[in-house]
C-alpha positions as CSV (number, residue, x, y, z in Angstrom):
1,X,159.1,202.1,-1.4
2,X,157.7,198.8,-2.8
3,X,159.4,195.4,-2.3
4,X,158.6,192.4,-4.5
5,X,160.0,189.5,-2.6
6,X,162.1,186.7,-3.8
7,X,162.8,186.4,0.0
8,X,166.5,187.0,0.1
9,X,166.4,188.7,-3.3
10,X,164.0,191.6,-3.0
11,X,163.1,193.9,-5.9
12,X,163.6,197.4,-4.5
13,X,161.3,199.9,-6.1
14,X,161.7,203.5,-4.8
15,X,160.6,206.9,-6.2
16,X,163.9,207.2,-8.1
17,X,164.0,203.8,-9.7
18,X,164.4,200.1,-9.1
19,X,167.1,197.5,-8.4
20,X,167.4,193.7,-8.1
21,X,169.3,190.6,-8.9
22,X,169.3,189.9,-12.6
23,X,167.4,186.7,-13.4
24,X,166.0,186.7,-9.9
25,X,163.8,189.6,-8.7
26,X,164.9,191.7,-11.8
27,X,163.7,190.0,-14.9
28,X,163.4,191.4,-18.4
29,X,159.6,191.4,-17.9
30,X,159.9,193.5,-14.8
31,X,162.3,195.9,-16.5
32,X,159.9,196.3,-19.4
33,X,156.9,196.8,-17.2
34,X,158.8,199.6,-15.4
35,X,159.9,201.4,-18.5
36,X,156.4,201.1,-19.9
37,X,155.0,202.7,-16.7
38,X,157.5,205.5,-17.1
39,X,156.7,206.1,-20.7
40,X,152.9,206.1,-20.0
41,X,153.2,209.2,-17.9
42,X,155.2,211.3,-20.3
43,X,154.1,213.7,-23.0
44,X,155.2,213.1,-26.6
45,X,159.0,213.2,-27.1
46,X,162.1,211.0,-27.3
47,X,163.6,209.1,-24.3
48,X,167.4,208.8,-23.7
49,X,168.6,205.3,-22.8
50,X,172.1,204.5,-21.3
51,X,173.8,201.9,-19.2
52,X,176.8,201.2,-17.1
53,X,179.3,198.4,-18.0
54,X,177.5,195.5,-16.3
55,X,177.3,192.3,-18.4
56,X,173.6,192.2,-18.0
57,X,173.3,195.7,-19.5
58,X,173.3,195.1,-23.2
59,X,170.3,192.7,-23.1
60,X,168.3,194.9,-20.8
61,X,169.0,198.0,-23.0
62,X,168.1,196.2,-26.2
63,X,164.8,195.0,-24.7
64,X,163.9,198.4,-23.4
65,X,164.7,200.2,-26.6
66,X,162.5,197.7,-28.5
67,X,159.7,198.3,-26.1
68,X,159.9,202.0,-26.2
69,X,160.0,202.1,-30.0
70,X,157.0,199.7,-30.1
71,X,155.2,202.3,-27.9
72,X,155.9,204.9,-30.6
73,X,158.7,206.5,-28.8
74,X,161.9,207.7,-30.5
75,X,164.9,206.6,-28.5
76,X,168.3,208.2,-28.1
77,X,170.7,205.4,-27.4
78,X,173.8,206.5,-25.5
79,X,175.0,202.9,-24.9
80,X,177.6,202.9,-22.1
81,X,177.5,206.2,-20.4
82,X,177.9,207.6,-16.9
83,X,174.8,208.4,-15.0
84,X,175.5,212.2,-15.0
85,X,176.2,211.9,-18.8
86,X,172.6,210.7,-19.2
87,X,171.2,213.7,-17.4
88,X,173.3,216.0,-19.7
89,X,172.2,214.0,-22.8
90,X,168.5,214.5,-21.9
91,X,169.0,218.2,-21.9
92,X,171.3,218.4,-24.9
93,X,168.9,216.4,-27.1
94,X,165.7,218.0,-25.9
95,X,164.4,214.5,-24.8
96,X,161.3,214.2,-22.6
97,X,163.1,211.9,-20.1
98,X,165.9,209.4,-19.6
99,X,166.5,205.8,-18.5
100,X,169.8,204.8,-17.0
101,X,170.4,201.0,-16.6
102,X,172.6,200.7,-13.5
103,X,172.7,199.3,-10.0
104,X,175.2,202.0,-9.0
105,X,177.7,200.6,-6.4
106,X,176.0,197.2,-6.0
107,X,177.7,193.9,-6.9
108,X,177.8,192.6,-10.4
109,X,174.8,190.3,-10.0
110,X,172.6,193.3,-9.6
111,X,171.2,195.8,-12.1
112,X,168.6,198.5,-11.9
113,X,166.9,201.4,-13.6
114,X,167.2,205.1,-12.7
115,X,164.8,207.6,-14.3
116,X,165.3,211.2,-15.4
117,X,163.0,214.1,-16.1
118,X,163.2,216.4,-19.0
119,X,165.2,218.7,-16.8
120,X,168.0,216.1,-16.8
121,X,167.7,215.3,-13.1
122,X,166.5,212.2,-11.4
123,X,162.7,212.2,-10.9
124,X,161.4,214.0,-7.9
125,X,159.3,212.2,-5.3
126,X,155.9,213.0,-6.8
127,X,156.9,211.9,-10.4
128,X,158.6,208.8,-9.0
129,X,155.6,207.8,-7.0
130,X,153.4,208.1,-10.1
131,X,155.6,205.7,-12.0
132,X,155.7,203.3,-9.1
133,X,151.9,203.3,-8.9
134,X,151.6,202.6,-12.6
135,X,154.2,199.8,-12.3
136,X,152.4,198.2,-9.4
137,X,149.1,198.3,-11.4
138,X,150.8,196.6,-14.3
139,X,148.3,197.9,-16.8
140,X,148.3,196.3,-20.3
141,X,150.1,198.1,-23.1
142,X,149.4,198.4,-26.8
143,X,151.9,198.9,-29.6
144,X,151.7,202.2,-31.5
145,X,150.5,202.2,-35.1
146,X,153.8,203.7,-36.2
147,X,156.9,202.6,-34.3
148,X,159.5,205.0,-33.1
149,X,163.0,205.2,-34.3
150,X,166.3,204.8,-32.5
151,X,169.5,206.8,-33.0
152,X,172.8,206.9,-31.2
153,X,174.3,209.8,-29.2
154,X,177.7,210.4,-27.7
155,X,176.8,211.4,-24.2
156,X,180.4,211.8,-23.0
157,X,181.4,214.6,-25.4
158,X,179.0,217.2,-24.0
159,X,179.8,216.0,-20.5
160,X,183.5,216.7,-20.9
161,X,182.9,220.1,-22.5
162,X,180.6,221.2,-19.7
163,X,182.9,220.1,-16.9
164,X,185.9,221.7,-18.7
165,X,184.0,225.0,-18.8
166,X,183.8,225.3,-14.9
167,X,187.6,225.1,-14.4
168,X,190.8,226.8,-15.5
169,X,191.9,224.3,-18.2
170,X,195.2,226.1,-19.1
171,X,196.2,226.3,-15.4
172,X,195.5,222.6,-14.8
173,X,197.4,221.7,-18.0
174,X,200.4,223.7,-16.9
175,X,200.5,221.9,-13.5
176,X,200.7,218.6,-15.3
177,X,199.2,216.6,-12.4
178,X,199.7,212.8,-12.3
179,X,196.4,211.1,-11.7
180,X,195.8,207.5,-10.7
181,X,192.2,206.5,-11.4
182,X,190.1,203.4,-10.9
183,X,187.1,203.5,-13.2
184,X,185.9,200.3,-11.6
185,X,185.2,198.6,-15.0
186,X,182.2,200.9,-15.3
187,X,180.8,203.7,-17.4
188,X,183.0,206.4,-15.9
189,X,185.9,205.7,-18.2
190,X,183.9,206.9,-21.2
191,X,183.9,210.5,-20.0
192,X,186.6,210.6,-17.2
193,X,189.5,209.6,-19.4
194,X,188.8,212.2,-22.2
195,X,188.4,214.8,-19.5
196,X,191.7,214.0,-17.8
197,X,193.4,214.1,-21.3
198,X,191.8,217.4,-22.0
199,X,193.1,218.7,-18.6
200,X,196.6,217.6,-19.6
201,X,196.9,215.1,-16.7
202,X,199.5,212.2,-16.8
203,X,197.0,209.5,-16.1
204,X,197.4,205.9,-14.8
205,X,194.2,204.0,-15.4
206,X,192.8,200.9,-13.7
207,X,189.5,199.3,-14.6
208,X,189.1,201.3,-17.7
209,X,187.3,198.6,-19.7
210,X,183.5,199.0,-19.2
211,X,182.9,195.3,-18.9
212,X,181.6,195.0,-15.3
213,X,184.4,192.6,-14.3
214,X,185.0,194.2,-11.0
215,X,188.4,193.8,-9.3
216,X,186.9,194.6,-5.9
217,X,183.4,195.2,-4.4
218,X,182.3,198.2,-6.4
219,X,181.3,200.6,-3.6
220,X,184.4,202.8,-3.2
221,X,184.8,202.4,0.6
222,X,188.2,202.1,2.3
223,X,187.8,198.4,3.0
224,X,186.9,197.6,-0.6
225,X,189.8,199.6,-1.9
226,X,192.5,198.3,0.5
227,X,194.4,196.5,-2.2
228,X,194.2,199.5,-4.5
229,X,195.3,202.3,-2.2
230,X,199.1,201.4,-2.1
231,X,199.1,201.6,-5.9
232,X,198.5,205.3,-5.8
233,X,201.7,206.0,-4.0
234,X,203.6,203.4,-6.0
235,X,202.6,205.3,-9.2
236,X,203.9,208.6,-7.8
237,X,200.5,210.1,-8.3
238,X,199.4,213.5,-7.0
239,X,195.9,212.2,-6.4
240,X,194.0,208.9,-6.5
241,X,190.4,208.9,-7.8
242,X,188.0,206.0,-7.4
243,X,184.7,206.0,-9.3
244,X,181.7,203.7,-8.7
245,X,180.4,201.8,-11.7
246,X,178.0,204.5,-12.9
247,X,180.4,207.3,-12.0
248,X,178.1,209.5,-9.9
249,X,180.2,209.0,-6.9
250,X,183.9,209.6,-6.2
251,X,186.3,208.6,-3.4
252,X,189.8,210.2,-3.1
253,X,193.2,209.1,-1.9
254,X,196.2,211.5,-1.3
255,X,199.7,211.0,-2.8
256,X,200.7,208.6,0.1
257,X,197.7,206.3,-0.7
258,X,195.8,207.5,2.4
259,X,192.1,207.1,1.9
260,X,190.5,210.5,2.3
261,X,187.1,209.0,1.6
262,X,183.8,209.8,0.2
263,X,182.8,212.3,2.9
264,X,186.0,214.3,2.1
265,X,185.1,214.5,-1.6
266,X,182.2,216.9,-1.0
267,X,184.2,218.8,1.7
268,X,187.1,219.4,-0.7
269,X,184.7,220.5,-3.4
270,X,182.9,222.9,-1.0
271,X,186.2,224.4,0.1
272,X,187.5,224.8,-3.5
273,X,184.3,226.3,-4.9
274,X,183.6,228.7,-2.0
275,X,187.2,230.0,-2.2
276,X,186.3,231.4,-5.6
277,X,182.5,232.0,-5.6
278,X,179.9,233.1,-3.1
279,X,176.6,231.4,-2.6
280,X,174.7,228.8,-0.6
281,X,175.3,225.1,-0.6
282,X,173.1,222.2,0.2
283,X,174.0,218.8,1.8
284,X,171.8,216.1,3.1
285,X,171.2,215.4,6.8
286,X,173.5,212.4,6.9
287,X,176.5,214.3,5.4
288,X,179.6,215.1,7.5
289,X,179.6,218.4,9.2
290,X,182.8,219.2,7.4
291,X,180.8,220.8,4.6
292,X,178.8,223.1,7.0
293,X,181.9,224.1,8.9
294,X,183.8,225.0,5.7
295,X,180.8,226.9,4.4
296,X,180.8,228.9,7.6
297,X,184.6,229.6,7.2
298,X,183.8,231.1,3.8
299,X,180.7,233.0,5.1
300,X,178.3,231.0,3.0
301,X,174.9,229.5,4.1
302,X,174.6,225.7,4.3
303,X,171.1,224.3,3.8
304,X,170.2,220.7,4.8
305,X,167.9,218.4,3.0
306,X,166.5,214.9,3.5
307,X,168.6,212.0,2.4
308,X,168.4,211.3,-1.4
309,X,169.7,212.9,-4.5
310,X,166.3,214.2,-5.5
311,X,165.8,215.9,-2.2
312,X,169.2,217.6,-2.4
313,X,168.4,218.8,-5.9
314,X,165.0,220.1,-4.8
315,X,166.7,222.1,-2.0
316,X,169.4,223.4,-4.4
317,X,166.7,224.8,-6.7
318,X,164.8,226.3,-3.9
319,X,167.8,228.1,-2.4
320,X,169.6,228.8,-5.7
321,X,172.6,226.9,-4.4
322,X,175.9,227.0,-6.3
323,X,176.9,223.5,-5.1
324,X,175.3,220.6,-3.4
325,X,175.8,216.9,-2.7
326,X,175.9,214.0,-0.4
327,X,178.6,212.5,1.8
328,X,178.7,209.3,-0.3
329,X,181.1,211.1,-2.7
330,X,178.4,212.7,-4.8
331,X,179.0,216.4,-5.8
332,X,176.4,218.3,-7.8
333,X,177.3,221.5,-9.7
334,X,174.2,223.0,-11.4
335,X,176.4,224.6,-14.1
336,X,177.0,221.1,-15.4
337,X,174.0,218.9,-14.4
338,X,171.7,218.4,-11.5
339,X,173.1,215.0,-10.9
340,X,175.8,213.7,-8.6
341,X,178.9,213.7,-10.8
342,X,182.4,212.2,-10.2
343,X,183.8,214.2,-13.1
344,X,182.7,217.5,-11.5
345,X,184.4,216.4,-8.3
346,X,187.6,215.4,-10.0
347,X,187.8,218.7,-12.0
348,X,187.2,220.9,-9.0
349,X,189.9,219.1,-7.0
350,X,192.4,219.4,-9.9
351,X,191.5,223.0,-10.4
352,X,192.2,223.9,-6.8
353,X,195.5,222.1,-6.8
354,X,196.5,223.9,-10.0
355,X,195.5,227.3,-8.4
356,X,197.7,226.5,-5.4
357,X,200.9,225.1,-6.8
358,X,202.7,225.2,-3.5
359,X,200.1,222.9,-1.9
360,X,199.6,219.2,-2.4
361,X,196.5,217.2,-1.7
362,X,197.9,215.9,1.6
363,X,198.4,219.4,2.9
364,X,195.0,220.6,1.6
365,X,193.2,217.7,3.2
366,X,195.0,218.5,6.5
367,X,193.0,221.8,6.6
368,X,189.6,220.1,6.6
369,X,187.8,220.0,10.0
370,X,188.8,217.1,12.1
371,X,185.7,215.1,12.8
372,X,185.0,211.5,13.7
373,X,182.0,209.7,12.1
374,X,180.7,206.4,13.2
375,X,177.9,204.3,11.6
376,X,175.9,201.3,12.6
377,X,172.6,199.7,11.7
378,X,169.8,197.9,13.6
379,X,167.7,195.3,11.9
380,X,163.9,196.0,12.0
381,X,162.7,193.4,14.5
382,X,158.9,192.9,14.7
383,X,158.6,195.3,17.6
384,X,160.3,198.1,15.5
385,X,157.9,197.8,12.6
386,X,154.8,200.0,12.2
387,X,154.4,202.3,15.2
388,X,157.3,200.7,17.0
389,X,159.9,202.8,15.1
390,X,158.4,206.2,15.8
391,X,158.1,205.2,19.5
392,X,161.8,204.2,19.4
393,X,162.8,207.6,17.9
394,X,160.9,209.4,20.6
395,X,162.8,207.4,23.3
396,X,166.0,208.4,21.6
397,X,165.0,212.1,21.5
398,X,164.2,212.0,25.3
399,X,167.6,210.4,26.0
400,X,169.4,213.4,24.5
401,X,167.7,216.4,26.3
402,X,170.7,218.6,25.5
403,X,170.2,218.2,21.7
404,X,168.1,220.1,19.2
405,X,165.8,217.7,17.4
406,X,164.8,217.7,13.7
407,X,162.4,215.2,12.1
408,X,163.2,216.2,8.5
409,X,164.2,212.7,7.8
410,X,163.9,210.2,10.6
411,X,165.4,211.9,13.8
412,X,168.4,214.1,13.8
413,X,169.8,215.5,17.0
414,X,172.4,218.3,17.1
415,X,174.5,219.6,19.9
416,X,177.6,221.8,20.1
417,X,180.4,219.9,18.3
418,X,178.3,216.8,17.3
419,X,175.2,215.3,15.9
420,X,173.3,212.0,15.6
421,X,170.9,210.7,12.8
422,X,168.5,207.8,13.1
423,X,166.5,206.9,10.1
424,X,164.9,203.9,8.4
425,X,166.7,202.7,5.2
426,X,164.9,203.2,1.9
427,X,166.4,200.1,0.5
428,X,166.8,197.6,3.4
429,X,164.7,196.5,6.4
430,X,167.1,198.3,8.8
431,X,167.5,201.5,10.8
432,X,170.7,203.4,10.2
433,X,172.4,205.3,13.0
434,X,175.1,207.8,12.3
435,X,176.9,210.0,14.7
436,X,179.7,212.6,14.2
437,X,181.8,214.8,16.5
438,X,185.2,215.9,17.5
439,X,185.8,213.2,20.1
440,X,185.7,209.5,19.1
441,X,184.6,208.3,22.6
442,X,181.6,210.7,22.7
443,X,180.6,209.7,19.2
444,X,180.6,206.0,20.2
445,X,178.8,206.7,23.4
446,X,176.1,208.6,21.5
447,X,175.6,205.6,19.1
448,X,175.4,203.2,22.0
449,X,172.9,205.3,23.8
450,X,170.7,205.7,20.7
451,X,170.9,201.9,20.0
452,X,169.9,201.0,23.5
453,X,166.9,203.3,23.4
454,X,165.8,202.1,19.9
455,X,165.6,198.5,20.9
456,X,163.6,199.5,24.0
457,X,166.3,199.4,26.7
458,X,166.4,202.0,29.4
459,X,170.1,201.5,29.6
460,X,172.0,204.8,29.3
461,X,175.5,204.7,28.1
């Protein structure tokens, strides 16, 4: 990961893309250098370009399209489109890669770029590092003798058809479910609303204009959605859906307006899919154990990857998984696209409800494993930088002699009925600590013990 500082406004450059404050660390010049570095490593072919609904998106998209065509690239312009829609568009058009302009769940002042390979997935680590290296070098570029051409493409149409193909559309239409959805003034409305119409849902829409004028902080956490949740019950909805601005993540509320959360999204999808099909699943090592427990109930293997969508996809391909995802509300179904997809999550949930007309979402959610997850973070003080962090992780491992240790991504410790993960953030100068188990007091105690060891204390809680 590379950081170009504007002190409190760092430009975050990782293997999957970049993100920064528009007009601050993220300027048009920075965006053009990055997309030029991406294009320079690709063979001949067209590049798909899309964006979420942020106000800064049109200008960035226009500048990038101009640069790519100056480089001799043909551009397939999807305008406002969900991130998974861009992955689908890359495959559908035979493009050589894709660029999505989005800062995902970050506030409106941010924007960013996410890159896709010809397979319609986010770049893997090796490809992403190569782009980052070329970006850091900032090599000069030269306009092609013959400029490329730009044409438009409706990315939502193929997306809706592919998602519809994995569920029982007539059964969902017959159930006539009432859906309350917050599209968060992002790109999700472009595909989600046609999908819900196709599924015959009675839909109540909030934030359907893709204008980036967020009514709440855009990350779909319980705190950010506090004012929205009562509106689900007030509308008499069977389910409440909450997308983030680029629609790769989904949070869910039940008919009472109770926040089931992002972790529950993947768990519900795992339960629904494995009730109909057999095969392995993949989750990352920071995802709730609900998914693994549900997989075991259905007799399916659950594989664990490092954190990050690209790592989950790599593991899915290696294990031929039928479903994967992350506990941030991202569900990946390879029948649709190898990208986290809120539409996939919505369709799977609605399909399961339609197949079990005697069960509502509240009752279904009540069958999920009852686990308590706690999260905290520790700022990287000078003594935790460099070799200090590995030393801190070793102290933590020694403080949990009863646990099985894995260093797949940071340090993960597993014991009967619980686990703890300590890992450095890829986007902030912090260490994240997550613990989960059946007993809240033990979960809190585990986090306290790990935190004390990380900062160098011998205290044992």
